[in-house]
C-alpha positions as CSV (number, residue, x, y, z in Angstrom):
1,M,6.4,94.9,116.8
2,T,8.3,92.7,113.8
3,M,6.7,90.1,111.9
4,K,8.9,87.8,113.5
5,T,7.5,88.5,116.7
6,K,3.8,88.6,116.0
7,N,4.6,85.3,114.0
8,I,5.5,83.7,117.4
9,L,2.7,85.7,118.9
10,Q,0.0,84.3,116.6
11,S,1.4,80.9,117.4
12,V,0.1,80.6,120.6
13,V,-3.5,79.6,119.5
14,L,-1.5,76.1,118.9
15,L,-1.7,75.3,122.6
16,F,-5.3,74.2,122.3
17,V,-4.6,72.3,118.9
18,L,-1.1,71.1,118.3
19,A,0.0,67.2,118.9
20,V,2.9,65.8,120.8
21,T,6.6,67.1,119.7
22,S,7.8,65.5,116.9
23,S,11.1,64.7,118.3
24,C,10.4,62.6,121.6
25,T,7.8,60.5,118.3
26,K,7.3,57.1,119.0
27,W,8.1,55.0,116.1
28,D,4.3,54.6,115.4
29,V,3.4,55.3,112.2
30,A,4.0,52.7,109.6
31,P,4.1,53.6,105.9
32,R,3.0,50.5,103.8
33,D,6.9,48.8,103.9
34,Q,7.6,49.5,107.6
35,I,6.9,47.7,110.4
36,S,6.7,49.4,113.9
37,T,9.0,48.4,116.8
38,E,6.0,46.7,118.5
39,S,5.9,44.0,116.1
40,L,10.0,44.2,115.7
41,S,11.9,41.0,116.1
42,E,15.3,41.9,116.8
43,T,16.8,39.7,114.0
44,K,18.3,40.4,110.7
45,D,15.1,40.5,108.9
46,G,13.6,42.4,111.8
47,I,16.3,45.4,111.2
48,I,16.3,45.4,107.5
49,N,12.6,46.2,107.0
50,V,13.0,49.2,110.0
51,T,15.5,50.2,107.4
52,N,13.5,50.2,104.7
53,G,10.8,51.8,106.8
54,V,13.2,55.1,107.2
55,Y,13.8,55.0,103.4
56,A,10.2,54.8,103.0
57,L,9.8,58.2,104.9
58,F,11.8,60.1,102.5
59,K,8.4,59.7,100.1
60,N,5.3,58.7,101.7
61,Q,2.5,60.6,103.0
62,V,2.5,60.2,106.8
63,E,-0.1,61.2,109.6
64,F,0.5,64.5,110.7
65,S,-1.6,66.2,113.3
66,G,-4.1,63.6,113.2
67,F,-4.7,63.8,109.4
68,I,-2.5,62.6,106.0
69,D,-2.1,65.8,103.9
70,D,-1.6,65.3,99.9
71,N,1.0,67.8,99.5
72,N,3.4,66.4,102.8
73,A,6.0,64.4,101.7
74,Y,9.7,65.0,103.3
75,L,11.4,65.5,99.9
76,R,8.7,67.8,98.4
77,Q,9.3,70.2,101.9
78,Y,13.0,69.5,101.5
79,F,13.0,71.0,98.2
80,Q,10.4,73.8,98.5
81,M,12.3,75.1,101.6
82,S,15.6,75.0,100.0
83,D,14.9,76.0,96.2
84,F,11.9,78.5,96.8
85,A,13.6,80.7,99.2
86,S,17.2,81.3,96.5
87,D,16.8,83.0,93.4
88,D,16.7,80.5,91.1
89,I,13.0,79.4,91.0
90,V,10.2,82.6,90.7
91,C,6.7,82.7,92.6
92,G,4.1,82.9,89.7
93,Q,1.1,83.4,92.0
94,V,-0.3,83.8,95.2
95,T,-0.9,80.8,97.2
96,T,-2.6,79.0,100.6
97,D,0.3,76.5,100.3
98,P,2.9,77.5,103.0
99,L,5.7,77.0,100.2
100,Y,5.0,80.5,99.6
101,Y,6.3,81.3,103.3
102,S,9.6,80.0,101.3
103,F,9.2,82.7,98.8
104,T,8.6,85.1,100.9
105,Y,10.5,84.4,103.7
106,T,7.3,85.3,105.9
107,H,8.0,81.9,108.5
108,S,6.3,81.3,111.6
109,P,6.6,78.8,114.2
110,D,3.4,77.2,113.0
111,Q,4.0,76.8,109.3
112,S,2.8,73.4,108.0
113,N,5.4,72.6,105.8
114,S,8.4,73.0,108.5
115,R,6.5,71.2,111.1
116,F,6.0,68.5,109.2
117,F,10.0,68.3,107.8
118,W,10.7,68.9,111.4
119,Y,8.4,65.9,112.8
120,V,9.3,63.5,110.2
121,S,13.1,64.3,110.3
122,Y,12.9,63.0,113.9
123,K,11.0,60.4,112.8
124,M,13.6,58.9,110.4
125,I,16.0,59.6,113.5
126,S,13.9,57.8,115.7
127,G,14.2,54.6,113.1
128,T,17.5,54.6,112.5
129,N,17.7,54.5,116.7
130,T,16.4,51.7,116.9
131,V,18.5,49.4,114.6
132,I,21.7,51.0,116.1
133,D,20.7,50.4,119.6
134,I,19.5,46.7,118.5
135,V,22.4,45.9,116.6
136,E,25.1,47.3,119.0
137,N,23.6,46.9,122.2
138,S,20.9,43.6,122.4
139,G,24.0,41.3,121.8
140,K,20.8,39.1,119.4
141,I,21.9,40.1,116.0
142,E,25.3,38.1,114.6
143,R,27.5,41.3,113.2
144,T,28.1,39.4,109.6
145,P,29.2,41.7,106.6
146,E,25.9,42.3,105.6
147,V,24.8,43.4,109.2
148,N,27.0,46.0,109.2
149,Q,26.1,47.1,106.1
150,I,22.8,47.7,107.4
151,L,23.8,49.5,110.3
152,G,26.2,51.6,108.3
153,E,22.9,52.7,106.4
154,N,21.1,53.8,109.4
155,Y,24.4,56.1,110.5
156,F,24.1,57.5,107.2
157,L,20.5,57.7,107.1
158,R,20.7,59.7,110.8
159,A,23.8,61.7,109.8
160,F,21.8,63.2,106.5
161,S,18.5,63.9,108.4
162,E,20.6,65.9,111.1
163,F,22.3,67.7,108.1
164,S,19.6,68.5,106.6
165,L,17.8,69.8,109.8
166,L,21.1,72.2,110.5
167,K,20.6,73.4,107.4
168,F,17.0,74.9,107.6
169,Y,17.1,75.7,111.2
170,A,20.3,76.6,112.3
171,N,23.1,79.0,111.2
172,L,25.4,77.2,109.1
173,P,29.2,77.4,110.5
174,T,30.3,80.4,108.6
175,V,27.7,82.4,109.9
176,G,27.6,84.0,113.3
177,N,29.3,82.2,116.2
178,P,29.1,78.2,115.6
179,D,30.7,77.0,119.3
180,S,27.8,79.1,120.7
181,D,24.9,79.2,118.3
182,P,22.4,76.7,119.1
183,G,22.4,73.9,116.6
184,I,19.9,71.3,116.3
185,I,18.5,68.5,119.4
186,L,20.6,65.8,119.0
187,R,18.9,62.4,119.4
188,T,21.6,59.5,119.4
189,T,19.3,56.8,121.8
190,A,16.1,55.0,121.6
191,N,15.2,56.2,124.3
192,E,15.8,60.0,124.9
193,P,14.6,62.3,127.1
194,T,11.1,64.3,125.8
195,K,13.0,67.2,127.1
196,K,16.2,68.1,125.5
197,A,19.0,71.8,124.8
198,R,19.6,72.3,121.6
199,A,23.4,71.1,120.8
200,T,25.4,73.8,119.6
201,V,26.0,74.4,116.1
202,T,30.0,73.0,116.3
203,E,28.7,69.9,118.4
204,S,25.7,69.0,116.1
205,Y,28.1,68.9,113.0
206,N,31.1,67.0,115.2
207,Q,28.1,64.2,115.6
208,V,27.0,64.6,112.0
209,I,30.8,64.1,111.1
210,A,31.1,61.1,113.3
211,D,28.0,59.4,112.1
212,A,28.7,59.7,108.6
213,K,32.5,58.6,109.0
214,M,31.1,55.5,111.1
215,A,28.5,55.1,108.0
216,A,32.0,54.9,105.8
217,S,33.8,52.1,107.9
218,L,30.6,49.7,108.2
219,M,29.2,49.6,104.6
220,N,31.0,47.7,102.0
221,S,28.7,45.7,99.9
222,S,25.9,48.2,98.8
223,R,22.1,47.4,98.0
224,G,22.1,49.6,95.0
225,K,21.8,53.2,94.5
226,E,18.6,53.8,96.0
227,F,20.2,52.9,99.6
228,A,23.2,54.5,101.0
229,S,26.6,53.2,100.7
230,K,30.3,54.1,101.6
231,A,30.2,56.6,98.6
232,A,27.3,58.3,99.6
233,A,28.6,58.8,103.3
234,W,32.1,60.0,101.6
235,A,30.0,62.1,99.2
236,L,27.7,63.4,102.4
237,L,31.5,64.3,104.4
238,S,32.9,65.9,101.0
239,R,29.8,68.6,101.7
240,V,29.5,68.6,105.0
241,Y,33.1,69.6,105.2
242,L,32.5,72.3,102.6
243,Y,30.2,73.6,104.5
244,L,32.9,73.6,107.3
245,E,35.2,75.5,105.0
246,D,37.6,72.8,105.9
247,N,39.3,72.9,102.1
248,A,41.3,70.0,103.0
249,N,38.6,67.4,104.0
250,T,36.4,68.5,101.4
251,I,39.2,67.8,99.0
252,T,39.8,64.4,100.7
253,Y,36.2,62.7,100.4
254,A,35.8,64.4,97.4
255,D,38.5,62.4,95.9
256,S,37.7,59.0,97.9
257,V,34.6,59.2,95.5
258,I,36.0,60.4,91.9
259,N,38.8,58.0,92.7
260,S,37.1,54.8,93.6
261,G,36.2,54.2,89.6
262,A,32.8,53.6,90.5
263,F,31.1,56.8,89.3
264,T,31.7,59.1,86.0
265,I,29.9,62.4,84.9
266,E,27.0,62.1,82.9
267,P,28.3,63.3,78.9
268,A,26.5,66.1,77.3
269,S,25.1,63.6,74.6
270,S,22.8,61.7,77.5
271,F,22.3,64.5,79.9
272,P,19.6,65.6,79.1
273,T,17.9,62.4,79.8
274,Y,19.8,62.0,83.0
275,F,17.4,62.8,85.8
276,P,14.1,60.3,84.9
277,N,16.7,57.6,84.5
278,A,18.9,58.2,87.2
279,I,18.8,55.3,88.6
280,A,21.0,53.3,85.8
281,S,23.2,56.0,85.9
282,D,26.7,56.1,87.0
283,E,26.6,59.7,87.5
284,T,23.9,59.0,90.5
285,I,25.7,57.9,94.2
286,F,22.5,58.0,95.9
287,L,18.7,58.9,95.1
288,I,15.3,58.2,96.6
289,A,13.8,55.4,94.5
290,Y,9.8,55.9,93.2
291,T,8.3,54.0,91.5
292,Q,4.8,54.1,89.9
293,Q,3.0,52.7,93.4
294,D,4.9,56.1,95.3
295,N,3.3,58.7,92.0
296,R,2.0,61.0,93.7
297,G,0.5,63.2,90.5
298,K,-0.9,66.6,90.5
299,F,-1.1,65.9,94.4
300,G,2.1,66.3,96.4
301,S,4.4,65.5,93.9
302,I,7.5,67.6,93.6
303,A,7.4,68.1,89.8
304,S,3.8,69.2,90.2
305,M,4.8,72.5,91.5
306,I,7.5,73.4,88.7
307,Y,5.7,71.7,85.4
308,S,2.5,71.1,84.1
309,D,1.8,69.8,80.5
310,G,-1.7,71.3,81.0
311,N,-3.2,68.8,82.7
312,S,-0.3,66.6,84.9
313,G,0.2,69.5,87.8
314,W,0.2,72.8,88.6
315,G,3.0,74.6,87.2
316,E,2.7,77.6,89.3
317,E,6.7,77.9,90.1
318,F,9.1,78.8,87.1
319,A,13.3,79.2,86.3
320,S,14.1,82.3,87.4
321,E,15.0,85.4,85.2
322,S,18.3,85.3,87.3
323,L,19.1,82.1,86.5
324,R,18.2,82.2,83.2
325,K,20.8,85.3,82.7
326,V,23.6,83.6,84.1
327,M,23.0,80.7,81.3
328,A,21.9,82.7,78.2
329,E,26.0,83.3,77.5
330,H,25.6,79.7,76.3
331,L,22.4,78.5,74.8
332,E,24.1,75.3,73.4
333,D,24.6,74.0,76.9
334,V,22.6,71.1,77.4
335,R,21.4,71.9,81.1
336,W,19.1,74.2,79.3
337,K,17.0,71.0,78.4
338,Y,15.5,70.9,82.1
339,I,14.2,74.3,81.7
340,D,10.8,73.9,79.4
341,T,9.8,77.1,77.8
342,L,5.9,77.8,76.9
343,Y,5.9,79.4,73.9
344,K,2.4,81.2,72.4
345,D,1.7,80.3,68.9
346,D,3.2,84.0,67.8
347,G,6.6,82.3,69.0
348,T,6.7,84.4,72.0
349,V,7.1,83.0,75.5
350,M,3.6,83.1,77.5
351,T,3.2,84.6,80.6
352,K,1.5,84.0,83.8
353,N,0.6,86.8,86.0
354,G,3.3,88.8,84.2
355,I,6.1,86.2,84.5
356,P,7.4,84.3,81.8
357,I,6.7,80.4,81.9
358,F,10.0,78.6,82.2
359,Y,9.3,75.1,83.5
360,I,11.7,72.8,85.2
361,T,11.8,69.1,84.1
362,K,14.3,67.9,86.7
363,F,11.6,66.0,88.7
364,S,9.3,64.6,85.8
365,F,9.5,61.9,83.1
366,Q,10.8,58.9,84.8
367,D,9.0,55.9,82.9
368,G,7.1,59.2,80.8
369,D,5.8,60.3,83.8
370,P,5.5,64.1,84.1
371,N,4.9,63.6,88.0
372,L,7.3,61.0,88.8
373,S,11.4,60.9,89.1
374,S,13.3,59.7,91.8
375,P,15.0,62.8,93.3
376,V,19.1,62.3,93.4
377,M,20.5,63.0,96.7
378,F,24.3,63.0,96.1
379,R,26.0,62.3,92.2
380,I,29.4,62.8,91.0
381,S,29.3,66.0,89.1
382,E,29.1,67.7,92.9
383,M,32.1,66.0,94.0
384,Y,34.3,68.1,91.5
385,L,32.4,71.1,92.2
386,N,33.3,70.7,96.3
387,R,36.7,69.9,95.1
388,A,37.1,73.1,92.7
389,E,35.0,75.4,95.6
390,A,37.9,74.4,97.7
391,Y,40.6,74.5,95.5
392,A,39.5,77.8,94.8
393,K,39.1,78.8,99.0
394,M,43.3,77.7,98.8
395,G,44.0,80.0,95.9
396,D,44.8,77.0,93.5
397,E,43.6,78.5,90.6
398,A,44.4,75.6,88.2
399,K,43.0,72.8,89.9
400,A,39.9,74.6,90.4
401,L,39.4,75.6,86.8
402,A,40.2,71.6,85.5
403,D,37.4,70.8,87.6
404,V,35.0,73.2,86.6
405,N,36.1,72.1,82.6
406,E,35.5,68.6,83.8
407,I,31.8,69.3,84.1
408,R,31.8,72.2,81.2
409,K,33.1,69.5,78.4
410,N,30.4,67.1,79.5
411,R,27.7,69.4,79.3
412,G,28.2,71.1,75.5
413,L,30.8,73.6,76.2
414,E,34.2,71.8,74.9
415,G,34.9,75.1,73.2
416,S,34.1,77.2,76.1
417,L,36.3,75.8,79.0
418,Y,38.4,78.0,81.1
419,T,42.0,78.9,80.6
420,S,41.9,81.9,83.1
421,V,39.5,83.6,85.9
422,P,37.4,86.5,83.1
423,S,38.1,89.9,84.0
424,G,35.8,90.9,86.4
425,K,35.1,87.5,88.0
426,T,37.0,86.2,91.1
427,L,37.8,82.7,91.3
428,L,35.3,81.3,93.6
429,D,32.7,83.7,91.3
430,V,33.8,81.0,88.1
431,V,33.2,78.1,90.6
432,L,29.9,79.3,92.1
433,E,28.7,80.3,88.9
434,E,28.9,76.6,87.6
435,R,27.9,75.2,91.0
436,R,24.3,77.1,90.3
437,I,23.9,75.8,86.9
438,E,24.9,72.4,87.7
439,L,23.2,72.2,90.9
440,A,19.9,74.0,89.9
441,F,16.5,73.1,91.2
442,E,18.9,70.9,93.5
443,G,18.3,72.1,97.0
444,Q,22.0,73.7,96.9
445,R,21.7,77.2,95.6
446,I,20.5,78.8,99.0
447,F,22.8,77.4,101.2
448,D,25.8,78.3,98.7
449,L,24.9,81.6,99.2
450,V,24.6,81.8,102.7
451,R,27.6,80.1,103.4
452,N,29.6,82.3,101.0
453,H,28.3,85.3,102.4
454,R,26.3,86.5,99.4
455,D,23.0,87.9,99.3
456,I,19.8,86.8,97.6
457,V,19.6,89.2,95.3
458,R,15.8,88.5,93.3
459,K,15.4,91.9,91.2
460,Y,12.8,90.3,89.0
461,W,8.9,90.1,89.2
462,G,6.9,87.1,91.0
463,Y,5.0,86.8,94.0
464,H,7.9,87.2,96.3
465,I,7.1,90.8,95.7
466,K,4.5,91.3,98.4
467,G,2.3,93.8,98.0
468,I,2.6,93.7,94.6
469,Q,0.1,93.4,91.9
470,V,2.5,92.0,89.3
471,P,0.6,92.2,86.3
472,D,0.3,95.5,86.6
473,I,4.1,97.0,86.3
474,D,6.6,97.4,83.9
475,P,9.0,94.4,84.2
476,N,11.7,97.2,82.3
477,N,11.0,99.5,85.4
478,P,12.1,97.2,88.4
479,P,11.1,98.6,92.1
480,T,12.9,99.6,94.6
481,G,12.8,99.9,98.2
482,Y,11.2,96.1,98.3
483,P,13.0,94.1,101.1
484,E,12.0,91.4,99.2
485,L,14.4,91.7,96.7
486,V,17.4,91.3,98.3
487,I,17.7,89.0,101.3
488,P,21.1,89.7,103.5
489,W,23.0,86.4,103.7
490,N,22.6,87.0,107.5
491,D,19.6,88.2,107.9
492,P,17.8,86.0,110.8
493,S,14.9,85.2,108.2
494,V,16.9,83.0,106.2
495,L,16.5,80.6,109.1
496,Y,13.2,78.6,109.1
497,Y,11.5,78.6,113.3
498,I,11.9,75.6,115.7
499,P,8.2,74.5,114.8
500,A,6.1,75.5,117.6
501,D,4.9,72.0,118.4
502,E,8.5,71.5,119.5
503,I,8.3,74.7,121.4
504,L,5.6,73.9,123.7
505,A,6.4,70.5,124.8
506,N,10.2,71.1,125.2
507,D,11.2,74.1,126.9
508,L,14.9,73.6,127.0
509,C,14.9,73.9,123.4
510,V,15.3,78.0,122.8
511,Q,13.8,79.4,119.7
512,N,15.0,81.1,116.6
513,P,15.2,85.0,116.6
């Protein structure tokens, strides 16, 4: 019996304890700045309040299965479920936190972080559907530019939520057969039936694209970088088309953002402080704004998992040896500033359980607080890298390297620009390596590997290697024969299970293998 089969069988215990399915949940959990449909008046102020409530779901604690867990927040799960499954972050110890399943690929249908992420994702979709239905079908709200902006934001938020679900729970379009592989459950009205089958991957991506294009067509008066905008919709489309390997459209929408003139790559002089100040930077397209009121401290913040000043967080996960080796060629690269090395008094690197401590600070130091940041979801540098990858796949070396060099010359590497592809590498290797360094810890690496048919290679010490006592092993003699060291790009364990909540309540929804 396989581990996955055992996990499925174990989930039957949930029959007596699980709450109703998340995807049919009513809009009945109210963050502090959200109102419920029961009190919603079909007015402009009403739809703005619900929309702001959807944004709040990115960061707020939400009651799930009858209680509130300090560690449960959409963005915390978004980053841990993606980055901790990649080769950029190493697990520093055994933990009961479900983030451990992402490191070890020991997923189950009842793991709490995945269940929560699914639940809140469909809660967000439910909120957007409420606004879309009111504006488009009630006839009670005049379609002013301001109302169209709010409507467009909801189409964007729905598209973003759908796309995020697809990345975690369905094969990427370049894996398997997208015309027949199950995607996600598409819910596009406020009154969907509880039981509904998963659309195909192709149908699901078509819905994401339709929603994002509608969003771009409606939004013409941005409310700020903490809200969706036309440029954010273009950025989303560029990323989605990149995953589809539609190179022409990837370039078209990257061009739309780049040529808008509204955004510029953060220069090397200020990049080391970019993320704590992202809301004020011209690098940023869209972020989730946190304030001190939203500060989760060491309980539940993103930063607390990957950084500690000795008191501020758990600091149990570090930048991996694999990533650091890639970066080691250029110690002058300012992107090293987001890797904080912990040293002993004798100048050697401190270790935890035999693992060198290289903390990650991309989610720290907004307002000087080690646990506070406003996570960036889209920024202009990604658009250059999306375009570079598309050019690489089209065989246009000059344009691909030019875009890569735009990033490098703003990261302290003006003297190390590419004039050609180095020996032993392909053009795509060059682009993906730059993506890895630039977008490290931002939730993209695992998907970049899988969609490009590249294995997840983690041949370094860490607690992703099950059954090994890390301190007792010689770091100079890597182990062999452990399946956790290399995860094939097409391994079914790359996907998360559809949560048991959904499967038990919706017999039309098929489980992942």
